py3Dmol code that shows the C-alpha trace and the ligand (Angstrom):
import py3Dmol

protein = """\
ATOM      1  CA  UNK A   1     -13.305  -8.200 -34.502  1.00  0.00           C
ATOM      2  CA  UNK A   2     -14.900  -8.225 -37.776  1.00  0.00           C
ATOM      3  CA  UNK A   3     -14.582  -5.063 -39.649  1.00  0.00           C
ATOM      4  CA  UNK A   4     -17.725  -3.187 -40.329  1.00  0.00           C
ATOM      5  CA  UNK A   5     -16.999  -0.498 -43.036  1.00  0.00           C
ATOM      6  CA  UNK A   6     -20.059   1.677 -43.571  1.00  0.00           C
ATOM      7  CA  UNK A   7     -20.741   3.162 -46.976  1.00  0.00           C
ATOM      8  CA  UNK A   8     -20.776   6.635 -45.752  1.00  0.00           C
ATOM      9  CA  UNK A   9     -19.083   8.951 -42.944  1.00  0.00           C
ATOM     10  CA  UNK A  10     -20.075  12.385 -41.786  1.00  0.00           C
ATOM     11  CA  UNK A  11     -17.263  14.775 -41.846  1.00  0.00           C
ATOM     12  CA  UNK A  12     -16.962  17.612 -39.291  1.00  0.00           C
ATOM     13  CA  UNK A  13     -14.678  20.337 -40.334  1.00  0.00           C
ATOM     14  CA  UNK A  14     -12.576  21.701 -37.480  1.00  0.00           C
ATOM     15  CA  UNK A  15     -10.187  24.027 -39.288  1.00  0.00           C
ATOM     16  CA  UNK A  16     -11.706  27.399 -38.196  1.00  0.00           C
ATOM     17  CA  UNK A  17     -11.069  26.341 -34.618  1.00  0.00           C
ATOM     18  CA  UNK A  18      -8.697  23.493 -33.920  1.00  0.00           C
ATOM     19  CA  UNK A  19      -6.849  24.227 -37.460  1.00  0.00           C
ATOM     20  CA  UNK A  20      -6.234  27.889 -36.412  1.00  0.00           C
ATOM     21  CA  UNK A  21      -6.047  28.066 -32.685  1.00  0.00           C
ATOM     22  CA  UNK A  22      -2.355  27.173 -32.554  1.00  0.00           C
ATOM     23  CA  UNK A  23      -1.287  29.382 -35.507  1.00  0.00           C
ATOM     24  CA  UNK A  24       0.901  32.363 -34.537  1.00  0.00           C
ATOM     25  CA  UNK A  25      -0.189  34.509 -37.453  1.00  0.00           C
ATOM     26  CA  UNK A  26      -3.447  36.213 -36.446  1.00  0.00           C
ATOM     27  CA  UNK A  27      -6.206  35.344 -38.969  1.00  0.00           C
ATOM     28  CA  UNK A  28      -8.793  38.048 -39.491  1.00  0.00           C
ATOM     29  CA  UNK A  29     -12.511  37.401 -39.051  1.00  0.00           C
ATOM     30  CA  UNK A  30     -13.269  37.850 -42.698  1.00  0.00           C
ATOM     31  CA  UNK A  31     -10.751  35.093 -43.519  1.00  0.00           C
ATOM     32  CA  UNK A  32     -12.215  32.828 -41.016  1.00  0.00           C
ATOM     33  CA  UNK A  33     -15.609  33.380 -42.589  1.00  0.00           C
ATOM     34  CA  UNK A  34     -14.290  32.702 -45.996  1.00  0.00           C
ATOM     35  CA  UNK A  35     -12.753  29.436 -44.645  1.00  0.00           C
ATOM     36  CA  UNK A  36     -16.163  28.434 -43.407  1.00  0.00           C
ATOM     37  CA  UNK A  37     -17.888  29.405 -46.624  1.00  0.00           C
ATOM     38  CA  UNK A  38     -15.410  27.392 -48.668  1.00  0.00           C
ATOM     39  CA  UNK A  39     -15.835  24.282 -46.374  1.00  0.00           C
ATOM     40  CA  UNK A  40     -19.658  24.529 -46.922  1.00  0.00           C
ATOM     41  CA  UNK A  41     -19.079  25.015 -50.716  1.00  0.00           C
ATOM     42  CA  UNK A  42     -16.991  21.759 -50.532  1.00  0.00           C
ATOM     43  CA  UNK A  43     -20.078  20.011 -48.880  1.00  0.00           C
ATOM     44  CA  UNK A  44     -19.393  20.178 -45.260  1.00  0.00           C
ATOM     45  CA  UNK A  45     -22.640  20.212 -43.226  1.00  0.00           C
ATOM     46  CA  UNK A  46     -21.064  20.335 -39.659  1.00  0.00           C
ATOM     47  CA  UNK A  47     -18.506  22.959 -38.730  1.00  0.00           C
ATOM     48  CA  UNK A  48     -16.531  23.717 -35.583  1.00  0.00           C
ATOM     49  CA  UNK A  49     -16.638  27.449 -36.237  1.00  0.00           C
ATOM     50  CA  UNK A  50     -14.872  28.911 -33.005  1.00  0.00           C
ATOM     51  CA  UNK A  51     -14.165  28.397 -29.359  1.00  0.00           C
ATOM     52  CA  UNK A  52     -15.539  30.445 -26.481  1.00  0.00           C
ATOM     53  CA  UNK A  53     -12.438  30.473 -24.252  1.00  0.00           C
ATOM     54  CA  UNK A  54     -10.413  32.985 -22.646  1.00  0.00           C
ATOM     55  CA  UNK A  55      -8.984  35.272 -25.333  1.00  0.00           C
ATOM     56  CA  UNK A  56      -5.789  35.717 -23.244  1.00  0.00           C
ATOM     57  CA  UNK A  57      -5.183  31.910 -23.264  1.00  0.00           C
ATOM     58  CA  UNK A  58      -6.134  31.507 -26.904  1.00  0.00           C
ATOM     59  CA  UNK A  59      -5.800  34.841 -28.710  1.00  0.00           C
ATOM     60  CA  UNK A  60      -6.599  33.453 -32.122  1.00  0.00           C
ATOM     61  CA  UNK A  61     -10.258  32.762 -30.976  1.00  0.00           C
ATOM     62  CA  UNK A  62     -10.819  36.206 -29.441  1.00  0.00           C
ATOM     63  CA  UNK A  63     -13.352  37.227 -32.259  1.00  0.00           C
ATOM     64  CA  UNK A  64     -15.592  34.236 -31.496  1.00  0.00           C
ATOM     65  CA  UNK A  65     -18.740  36.522 -31.330  1.00  0.00           C
ATOM     66  CA  UNK A  66     -17.713  38.421 -34.571  1.00  0.00           C
ATOM     67  CA  UNK A  67     -17.328  35.115 -36.446  1.00  0.00           C
ATOM     68  CA  UNK A  68     -20.703  33.997 -35.252  1.00  0.00           C
ATOM     69  CA  UNK A  69     -22.323  37.292 -36.279  1.00  0.00           C
ATOM     70  CA  UNK A  70     -20.923  36.742 -39.742  1.00  0.00           C
ATOM     71  CA  UNK A  71     -21.974  33.219 -40.142  1.00  0.00           C
ATOM     72  CA  UNK A  72     -24.173  32.403 -43.326  1.00  0.00           C
ATOM     73  CA  UNK A  73     -27.686  31.633 -42.657  1.00  0.00           C
ATOM     74  CA  UNK A  74     -28.013  27.861 -43.483  1.00  0.00           C
ATOM     75  CA  UNK A  75     -30.583  25.649 -42.190  1.00  0.00           C
ATOM     76  CA  UNK A  76     -28.707  22.756 -43.527  1.00  0.00           C
ATOM     77  CA  UNK A  77     -25.471  23.363 -41.748  1.00  0.00           C
ATOM     78  CA  UNK A  78     -24.714  22.741 -38.076  1.00  0.00           C
ATOM     79  CA  UNK A  79     -22.449  25.323 -36.458  1.00  0.00           C
ATOM     80  CA  UNK A  80     -20.463  23.990 -33.434  1.00  0.00           C
ATOM     81  CA  UNK A  81     -18.911  26.151 -30.721  1.00  0.00           C
ATOM     82  CA  UNK A  82     -16.385  24.665 -28.490  1.00  0.00           C
ATOM     83  CA  UNK A  83     -16.685  25.520 -24.880  1.00  0.00           C
ATOM     84  CA  UNK A  84     -14.885  24.506 -21.712  1.00  0.00           C
ATOM     85  CA  UNK A  85     -17.102  25.803 -19.006  1.00  0.00           C
ATOM     86  CA  UNK A  86     -20.533  27.360 -18.195  1.00  0.00           C
ATOM     87  CA  UNK A  87     -19.179  30.893 -19.056  1.00  0.00           C
ATOM     88  CA  UNK A  88     -18.227  29.662 -22.559  1.00  0.00           C
ATOM     89  CA  UNK A  89     -21.504  27.911 -22.941  1.00  0.00           C
ATOM     90  CA  UNK A  90     -23.394  31.087 -22.010  1.00  0.00           C
ATOM     91  CA  UNK A  91     -21.389  33.142 -24.531  1.00  0.00           C
ATOM     92  CA  UNK A  92     -22.047  30.621 -27.284  1.00  0.00           C
ATOM     93  CA  UNK A  93     -25.708  30.436 -26.555  1.00  0.00           C
ATOM     94  CA  UNK A  94     -25.844  34.268 -26.377  1.00  0.00           C
ATOM     95  CA  UNK A  95     -24.731  34.555 -30.035  1.00  0.00           C
ATOM     96  CA  UNK A  96     -27.823  32.867 -31.277  1.00  0.00           C
ATOM     97  CA  UNK A  97     -25.878  31.340 -34.036  1.00  0.00           C
ATOM     98  CA  UNK A  98     -24.356  28.206 -32.363  1.00  0.00           C
ATOM     99  CA  UNK A  99     -26.385  24.996 -32.985  1.00  0.00           C
ATOM    100  CA  UNK A 100     -24.366  22.637 -31.098  1.00  0.00           C
ATOM    101  CA  UNK A 101     -21.973  23.003 -28.078  1.00  0.00           C
ATOM    102  CA  UNK A 102     -18.828  21.027 -28.009  1.00  0.00           C
ATOM    103  CA  UNK A 103     -17.495  19.949 -24.641  1.00  0.00           C
ATOM    104  CA  UNK A 104     -14.206  18.692 -23.819  1.00  0.00           C
ATOM    105  CA  UNK A 105     -13.146  16.277 -21.094  1.00  0.00           C
ATOM    106  CA  UNK A 106      -9.601  15.288 -20.503  1.00  0.00           C
ATOM    107  CA  UNK A 107      -8.449  11.824 -19.700  1.00  0.00           C
ATOM    108  CA  UNK A 108      -5.753  12.677 -17.077  1.00  0.00           C
ATOM    109  CA  UNK A 109      -5.418  15.060 -14.342  1.00  0.00           C
ATOM    110  CA  UNK A 110      -2.338  16.711 -15.399  1.00  0.00           C
ATOM    111  CA  UNK A 111      -3.415  17.462 -18.952  1.00  0.00           C
ATOM    112  CA  UNK A 112      -6.747  18.639 -17.638  1.00  0.00           C
ATOM    113  CA  UNK A 113      -4.977  20.993 -15.210  1.00  0.00           C
ATOM    114  CA  UNK A 114      -2.810  22.391 -18.227  1.00  0.00           C
ATOM    115  CA  UNK A 115      -5.690  22.545 -20.606  1.00  0.00           C
ATOM    116  CA  UNK A 116      -8.572  23.876 -18.505  1.00  0.00           C
ATOM    117  CA  UNK A 117      -7.433  24.219 -14.893  1.00  0.00           C
ATOM    118  CA  UNK A 118      -9.260  21.215 -13.450  1.00  0.00           C
ATOM    119  CA  UNK A 119      -9.043  17.641 -12.660  1.00  0.00           C
ATOM    120  CA  UNK A 120     -10.090  14.985 -15.236  1.00  0.00           C
ATOM    121  CA  UNK A 121     -13.105  14.217 -13.080  1.00  0.00           C
ATOM    122  CA  UNK A 122     -13.870  17.868 -13.007  1.00  0.00           C
ATOM    123  CA  UNK A 123     -13.623  18.217 -16.778  1.00  0.00           C
ATOM    124  CA  UNK A 124     -16.222  15.454 -17.021  1.00  0.00           C
ATOM    125  CA  UNK A 125     -18.591  17.171 -14.608  1.00  0.00           C
ATOM    126  CA  UNK A 126     -17.974  20.372 -16.433  1.00  0.00           C
ATOM    127  CA  UNK A 127     -18.777  18.799 -19.802  1.00  0.00           C
ATOM    128  CA  UNK A 128     -21.961  17.191 -18.343  1.00  0.00           C
ATOM    129  CA  UNK A 129     -23.089  20.675 -17.121  1.00  0.00           C
ATOM    130  CA  UNK A 130     -22.329  22.047 -20.779  1.00  0.00           C
ATOM    131  CA  UNK A 131     -24.430  19.275 -22.366  1.00  0.00           C
ATOM    132  CA  UNK A 132     -27.283  20.096 -19.848  1.00  0.00           C
ATOM    133  CA  UNK A 133     -27.003  23.799 -20.725  1.00  0.00           C
ATOM    134  CA  UNK A 134     -27.191  23.140 -24.405  1.00  0.00           C
ATOM    135  CA  UNK A 135     -30.237  20.860 -23.966  1.00  0.00           C
ATOM    136  CA  UNK A 136     -32.078  23.383 -21.854  1.00  0.00           C
ATOM    137  CA  UNK A 137     -31.531  26.091 -24.567  1.00  0.00           C
ATOM    138  CA  UNK A 138     -32.920  23.904 -27.368  1.00  0.00           C
ATOM    139  CA  UNK A 139     -29.382  22.940 -28.822  1.00  0.00           C
ATOM    140  CA  UNK A 140     -27.481  19.802 -28.667  1.00  0.00           C
ATOM    141  CA  UNK A 141     -24.315  18.989 -27.073  1.00  0.00           C
ATOM    142  CA  UNK A 142     -21.510  16.607 -28.208  1.00  0.00           C
ATOM    143  CA  UNK A 143     -18.679  15.513 -26.018  1.00  0.00           C
ATOM    144  CA  UNK A 144     -14.835  14.900 -26.950  1.00  0.00           C
ATOM    145  CA  UNK A 145     -12.492  13.010 -24.714  1.00  0.00           C
ATOM    146  CA  UNK A 146      -9.100  14.648 -25.205  1.00  0.00           C
ATOM    147  CA  UNK A 147      -5.978  12.531 -24.931  1.00  0.00           C
ATOM    148  CA  UNK A 148      -7.812   9.349 -25.343  1.00  0.00           C
ATOM    149  CA  UNK A 149      -4.903   7.512 -26.588  1.00  0.00           C
ATOM    150  CA  UNK A 150      -2.033   9.058 -24.606  1.00  0.00           C
ATOM    151  CA  UNK A 151      -1.166  12.147 -22.485  1.00  0.00           C
ATOM    152  CA  UNK A 152       1.690  14.425 -23.077  1.00  0.00           C
ATOM    153  CA  UNK A 153       2.208  14.566 -19.342  1.00  0.00           C
ATOM    154  CA  UNK A 154       1.182  11.203 -17.884  1.00  0.00           C
ATOM    155  CA  UNK A 155       1.987   8.834 -20.843  1.00  0.00           C
ATOM    156  CA  UNK A 156      -0.255   5.739 -21.455  1.00  0.00           C
ATOM    157  CA  UNK A 157      -3.895   6.328 -20.482  1.00  0.00           C
ATOM    158  CA  UNK A 158      -5.794   3.247 -19.179  1.00  0.00           C
ATOM    159  CA  UNK A 159      -8.622   2.183 -21.690  1.00  0.00           C
ATOM    160  CA  UNK A 160     -11.109   1.674 -18.803  1.00  0.00           C
ATOM    161  CA  UNK A 161     -10.674   5.293 -17.826  1.00  0.00           C
ATOM    162  CA  UNK A 162     -11.837   6.332 -21.501  1.00  0.00           C
ATOM    163  CA  UNK A 163     -14.800   3.890 -21.354  1.00  0.00           C
ATOM    164  CA  UNK A 164     -15.808   5.055 -18.018  1.00  0.00           C
ATOM    165  CA  UNK A 165     -15.747   8.713 -19.211  1.00  0.00           C
ATOM    166  CA  UNK A 166     -17.574   7.845 -22.309  1.00  0.00           C
ATOM    167  CA  UNK A 167     -20.287   6.238 -20.359  1.00  0.00           C
ATOM    168  CA  UNK A 168     -20.745   9.275 -18.079  1.00  0.00           C
ATOM    169  CA  UNK A 169     -20.876  11.691 -20.959  1.00  0.00           C
ATOM    170  CA  UNK A 170     -23.462   9.584 -22.933  1.00  0.00           C
ATOM    171  CA  UNK A 171     -25.573   9.378 -19.754  1.00  0.00           C
ATOM    172  CA  UNK A 172     -25.521  13.086 -19.616  1.00  0.00           C
ATOM    173  CA  UNK A 173     -27.198  13.411 -22.928  1.00  0.00           C
ATOM    174  CA  UNK A 174     -24.428  14.007 -25.492  1.00  0.00           C
ATOM    175  CA  UNK A 175     -25.440  13.434 -29.076  1.00  0.00           C
ATOM    176  CA  UNK A 176     -22.175  11.681 -29.861  1.00  0.00           C
ATOM    177  CA  UNK A 177     -18.943  10.831 -28.155  1.00  0.00           C
ATOM    178  CA  UNK A 178     -15.667  11.615 -29.775  1.00  0.00           C
ATOM    179  CA  UNK A 179     -12.216  10.011 -28.998  1.00  0.00           C
ATOM    180  CA  UNK A 180      -9.523  12.472 -29.606  1.00  0.00           C
ATOM    181  CA  UNK A 181      -5.893  11.750 -30.183  1.00  0.00           C
ATOM    182  CA  UNK A 182      -4.841  15.226 -29.202  1.00  0.00           C
ATOM    183  CA  UNK A 183      -1.119  14.541 -29.292  1.00  0.00           C
ATOM    184  CA  UNK A 184      -1.122  12.105 -32.317  1.00  0.00           C
ATOM    185  CA  UNK A 185       0.248   8.853 -30.488  1.00  0.00           C
ATOM    186  CA  UNK A 186      -2.454   6.405 -31.309  1.00  0.00           C
ATOM    187  CA  UNK A 187      -1.828   3.398 -33.453  1.00  0.00           C
ATOM    188  CA  UNK A 188      -4.412   1.490 -35.543  1.00  0.00           C
ATOM    189  CA  UNK A 189      -4.706  -1.596 -33.232  1.00  0.00           C
ATOM    190  CA  UNK A 190      -5.238   0.495 -30.185  1.00  0.00           C
ATOM    191  CA  UNK A 191      -7.872   2.665 -32.162  1.00  0.00           C
ATOM    192  CA  UNK A 192      -9.896  -0.312 -33.292  1.00  0.00           C
ATOM    193  CA  UNK A 193      -9.881  -1.726 -29.624  1.00  0.00           C
ATOM    194  CA  UNK A 194     -10.893   1.460 -28.029  1.00  0.00           C
ATOM    195  CA  UNK A 195     -13.506   2.529 -30.581  1.00  0.00           C
ATOM    196  CA  UNK A 196     -15.041  -1.069 -30.010  1.00  0.00           C
ATOM    197  CA  UNK A 197     -15.047  -0.749 -26.337  1.00  0.00           C
ATOM    198  CA  UNK A 198     -16.535   2.676 -26.302  1.00  0.00           C
ATOM    199  CA  UNK A 199     -19.175   1.711 -28.953  1.00  0.00           C
ATOM    200  CA  UNK A 200     -20.352  -0.996 -26.485  1.00  0.00           C
ATOM    201  CA  UNK A 201     -21.086   1.535 -23.707  1.00  0.00           C
ATOM    202  CA  UNK A 202     -22.503   4.480 -25.680  1.00  0.00           C
ATOM    203  CA  UNK A 203     -24.552   2.595 -28.213  1.00  0.00           C
ATOM    204  CA  UNK A 204     -26.828   3.724 -29.917  1.00  0.00           C
ATOM    205  CA  UNK A 205     -24.920   6.997 -29.824  1.00  0.00           C
ATOM    206  CA  UNK A 206     -22.440   7.389 -32.666  1.00  0.00           C
ATOM    207  CA  UNK A 207     -18.565   7.514 -32.066  1.00  0.00           C
ATOM    208  CA  UNK A 208     -16.741  10.379 -33.589  1.00  0.00           C
ATOM    209  CA  UNK A 209     -12.982  10.239 -34.033  1.00  0.00           C
ATOM    210  CA  UNK A 210     -10.509  13.268 -33.969  1.00  0.00           C
ATOM    211  CA  UNK A 211      -6.795  12.458 -35.029  1.00  0.00           C
ATOM    212  CA  UNK A 212      -3.703  14.485 -35.293  1.00  0.00           C
ATOM    213  CA  UNK A 213      -1.076  13.414 -37.563  1.00  0.00           C
ATOM    214  CA  UNK A 214       1.916  14.057 -35.313  1.00  0.00           C
ATOM    215  CA  UNK A 215       3.613  10.860 -36.071  1.00  0.00           C
ATOM    216  CA  UNK A 216       2.092  10.082 -39.436  1.00  0.00           C
ATOM    217  CA  UNK A 217      -0.548   7.483 -38.058  1.00  0.00           C
ATOM    218  CA  UNK A 218      -3.423   9.801 -38.663  1.00  0.00           C
ATOM    219  CA  UNK A 219      -4.905   8.169 -41.805  1.00  0.00           C
ATOM    220  CA  UNK A 220      -4.090   4.606 -40.665  1.00  0.00           C
ATOM    221  CA  UNK A 221      -5.860   5.459 -37.290  1.00  0.00           C
ATOM    222  CA  UNK A 222      -8.799   6.932 -39.036  1.00  0.00           C
ATOM    223  CA  UNK A 223      -9.346   3.986 -41.383  1.00  0.00           C
ATOM    224  CA  UNK A 224      -8.993   1.543 -38.335  1.00  0.00           C
ATOM    225  CA  UNK A 225     -11.633   3.675 -36.361  1.00  0.00           C
ATOM    226  CA  UNK A 226     -14.241   3.381 -39.301  1.00  0.00           C
ATOM    227  CA  UNK A 227     -13.512  -0.401 -39.571  1.00  0.00           C
ATOM    228  CA  UNK A 228     -14.354  -0.609 -35.827  1.00  0.00           C
ATOM    229  CA  UNK A 229     -17.675   1.326 -36.357  1.00  0.00           C
ATOM    230  CA  UNK A 230     -16.918   5.032 -35.952  1.00  0.00           C
ATOM    231  CA  UNK A 231     -19.196   6.908 -38.241  1.00  0.00           C
ATOM    232  CA  UNK A 232     -18.196  10.502 -37.742  1.00  0.00           C
ATOM    233  CA  UNK A 233     -14.761  12.069 -38.549  1.00  0.00           C
ATOM    234  CA  UNK A 234     -13.201  15.395 -37.576  1.00  0.00           C
ATOM    235  CA  UNK A 235     -10.768  16.835 -40.056  1.00  0.00           C
ATOM    236  CA  UNK A 236      -9.202  20.120 -40.920  1.00  0.00           C
ATOM    237  CA  UNK A 237      -8.658  21.667 -44.386  1.00  0.00           C
ATOM    238  CA  UNK A 238      -5.043  21.835 -45.171  1.00  0.00           C
ATOM    239  CA  UNK A 239      -4.092  19.621 -42.228  1.00  0.00           C
ATOM    240  CA  UNK A 240      -3.643  22.551 -39.819  1.00  0.00           C
ATOM    241  CA  UNK A 241      -4.026  22.204 -36.031  1.00  0.00           C
ATOM    242  CA  UNK A 242      -2.673  21.695 -32.786  1.00  0.00           C
ATOM    243  CA  UNK A 243      -3.267  22.208 -29.037  1.00  0.00           C
ATOM    244  CA  UNK A 244      -1.704  25.257 -27.382  1.00  0.00           C
ATOM    245  CA  UNK A 245      -1.517  23.202 -24.093  1.00  0.00           C
ATOM    246  CA  UNK A 246      -0.077  19.960 -25.581  1.00  0.00           C
ATOM    247  CA  UNK A 247       3.709  20.108 -26.104  1.00  0.00           C
ATOM    248  CA  UNK A 248       4.619  18.910 -29.655  1.00  0.00           C
ATOM    249  CA  UNK A 249       1.110  18.682 -30.991  1.00  0.00           C
ATOM    250  CA  UNK A 250       0.863  18.821 -34.793  1.00  0.00           C
ATOM    251  CA  UNK A 251      -1.996  19.167 -37.340  1.00  0.00           C
ATOM    252  CA  UNK A 252      -5.296  17.415 -37.741  1.00  0.00           C
ATOM    253  CA  UNK A 253      -5.684  14.880 -40.411  1.00  0.00           C
ATOM    254  CA  UNK A 254      -6.441  17.046 -43.654  1.00  0.00           C
ATOM    255  CA  UNK A 255      -9.985  17.055 -44.785  1.00  0.00           C
ATOM    256  CA  UNK A 256      -8.839  16.562 -48.497  1.00  0.00           C
ATOM    257  CA  UNK A 257      -6.655  13.712 -47.524  1.00  0.00           C
ATOM    258  CA  UNK A 258      -9.403  11.940 -45.578  1.00  0.00           C
ATOM    259  CA  UNK A 259     -12.065  12.705 -48.385  1.00  0.00           C
ATOM    260  CA  UNK A 260      -9.572  11.333 -51.005  1.00  0.00           C
ATOM    261  CA  UNK A 261      -8.837   8.142 -49.136  1.00  0.00           C
ATOM    262  CA  UNK A 262     -12.494   7.433 -48.266  1.00  0.00           C
ATOM    263  CA  UNK A 263     -14.018   8.204 -51.571  1.00  0.00           C
ATOM    264  CA  UNK A 264     -11.524   6.186 -53.450  1.00  0.00           C
ATOM    265  CA  UNK A 265     -12.363   3.225 -51.004  1.00  0.00           C
ATOM    266  CA  UNK A 266     -16.025   3.634 -51.750  1.00  0.00           C
ATOM    267  CA  UNK A 267     -17.061   5.362 -48.537  1.00  0.00           C
ATOM    268  CA  UNK A 268     -18.997   8.541 -49.242  1.00  0.00           C
ATOM    269  CA  UNK A 269     -18.041  11.794 -47.442  1.00  0.00           C
ATOM    270  CA  UNK A 270     -20.338  14.197 -49.186  1.00  0.00           C
ATOM    271  CA  UNK A 271     -17.335  16.335 -49.999  1.00  0.00           C
ATOM    272  CA  UNK A 272     -16.057  17.645 -53.259  1.00  0.00           C
ATOM    273  CA  UNK A 273     -12.254  17.065 -53.516  1.00  0.00           C
ATOM    274  CA  UNK A 274     -11.514  19.876 -56.104  1.00  0.00           C
ATOM    275  CA  UNK A 275     -13.234  22.398 -53.917  1.00  0.00           C
ATOM    276  CA  UNK A 276     -11.246  21.289 -50.928  1.00  0.00           C
ATOM    277  CA  UNK A 277      -7.979  21.401 -52.763  1.00  0.00           C
ATOM    278  CA  UNK A 278      -8.789  24.984 -53.914  1.00  0.00           C
ATOM    279  CA  UNK A 279      -9.487  25.771 -50.310  1.00  0.00           C
ATOM    280  CA  UNK A 280      -6.255  24.391 -49.200  1.00  0.00           C
ATOM    281  CA  UNK A 281      -4.503  26.648 -51.793  1.00  0.00           C
ATOM    282  CA  UNK A 282      -6.396  29.678 -50.685  1.00  0.00           C
ATOM    283  CA  UNK A 283      -5.580  28.850 -46.994  1.00  0.00           C
ATOM    284  CA  UNK A 284      -1.842  28.493 -47.877  1.00  0.00           C
ATOM    285  CA  UNK A 285      -1.769  32.012 -49.071  1.00  0.00           C
ATOM    286  CA  UNK A 286      -3.620  33.431 -46.108  1.00  0.00           C
ATOM    287  CA  UNK A 287      -1.244  31.581 -43.746  1.00  0.00           C
ATOM    288  CA  UNK A 288       1.771  32.281 -45.771  1.00  0.00           C
ATOM    289  CA  UNK A 289       2.994  28.784 -45.756  1.00  0.00           C
ATOM    290  CA  UNK A 290       2.498  25.331 -47.268  1.00  0.00           C
ATOM    291  CA  UNK A 291      -0.167  23.160 -45.765  1.00  0.00           C
ATOM    292  CA  UNK A 292       0.682  19.721 -44.328  1.00  0.00           C
ATOM    293  CA  UNK A 293      -1.976  17.968 -46.511  1.00  0.00           C
ATOM    294  CA  UNK A 294      -0.579  15.446 -48.993  1.00  0.00           C
ATOM    295  CA  UNK A 295      -3.392  15.551 -51.379  1.00  0.00           C
ATOM    296  CA  UNK A 296      -3.285  19.263 -51.487  1.00  0.00           C
ATOM    297  CA  UNK A 297       0.153  18.956 -53.099  1.00  0.00           C
ATOM    298  CA  UNK A 298      -0.312  16.019 -55.224  1.00  0.00           C
ATOM    299  CA  UNK A 299      -3.926  16.519 -56.318  1.00  0.00           C
ATOM    300  CA  UNK A 300      -6.546  13.882 -56.811  1.00  0.00           C
ATOM    301  CA  UNK A 301      -6.664  10.839 -58.947  1.00  0.00           C
ATOM    302  CA  UNK A 302      -7.659  10.076 -61.606  1.00  0.00           C
ATOM    303  CA  UNK A 303      -6.795  13.388 -63.015  1.00  0.00           C
ATOM    304  CA  UNK A 304      -8.471  14.955 -65.913  1.00  0.00           C
ATOM    305  CA  UNK A 305      -6.672  14.122 -69.144  1.00  0.00           C
ATOM    306  CA  UNK A 306      -5.324  17.501 -69.773  1.00  0.00           C
ATOM    307  CA  UNK A 307      -3.567  17.722 -66.362  1.00  0.00           C
ATOM    308  CA  UNK A 308      -2.360  14.199 -66.802  1.00  0.00           C
ATOM    309  CA  UNK A 309      -0.415  14.880 -69.842  1.00  0.00           C
ATOM    310  CA  UNK A 310       1.052  18.004 -68.343  1.00  0.00           C
ATOM    311  CA  UNK A 311       2.031  16.744 -64.873  1.00  0.00           C
ATOM    312  CA  UNK A 312       2.646  12.994 -64.853  1.00  0.00           C
ATOM    313  CA  UNK A 313       4.533  12.283 -68.095  1.00  0.00           C
ATOM    314  CA  UNK A 314       7.797  11.904 -66.177  1.00  0.00           C
TER     315      UNK A 314
END
"""
ligand_1 = """\
1
ZN
Zn -7.516 18.539 -31.975
"""
view = py3Dmol.view(width=600, height=400)
view.addModel(protein, "pdb")
view.setStyle({"model": 0}, {"cartoon": {"style": "trace"}})
view.addModel(ligand_1, "xyz")
view.setStyle({"model": 1}, {"stick": {}})
view.zoomTo()
view.show()
């Protein structure tokens, strides 16, 4: 298949939700709001700000309503709330601050059971219901297919199953369909193939991709997805992230790493790398640990001359 590199991609920042949900250290609402503010300062215009799930299952997201109450008033920013069911959708809508509902369907029965207590087919139905609720309330709904490239419990996932789910979610009125490598097992050839197949059934809807870097293939997969026509990319400042219900899941691709790679390759992200790196360093202090991001450690390139002399003489 011929590559079709676009000259710009839309970045969706997922650090306040996917980035934090698996972290043991409780992060305060004010710190979450500062993270959101820093992402906006860096140029992010779509942010997954929280999830409306059972606080006993995901304690880090227990302050969803408080986060929403503190969101800046920005007409130019789309705030996304992740929801798993009607109850979550109603909570998100009731805040009056969520512009877009994010629904998640899971590709296999065993993972769907672990993640949200329903079958894969049930998770598609629930997502369609959420998208309908979003539309009825004057919002938009987007859909993510979790474990699109492999399941922690069932192993390989048939590609036709993902294509079939994508078609159903597009039919339900989602504004975009995302393929998520929840456990970081995808490879670039698989990604190119599946993005191509899904584009065929959901066009003209865009395809978004969501990669975890569990096995070091995150950026390669992302590049391959863009080459196959994906135009929207999820990423998390610092590269934090993980799924509480997926054994061994590691961080999302880091926003600063993605921005560095794409901008250097001539694909515009609308993001400011220096501001992202500062956000990484701030987040490392909040989380009391180093972030997985590589660019957060190494910095951008080319560097300003003064920094060059200082740091790269050896
Ligand atoms: Zn994720």
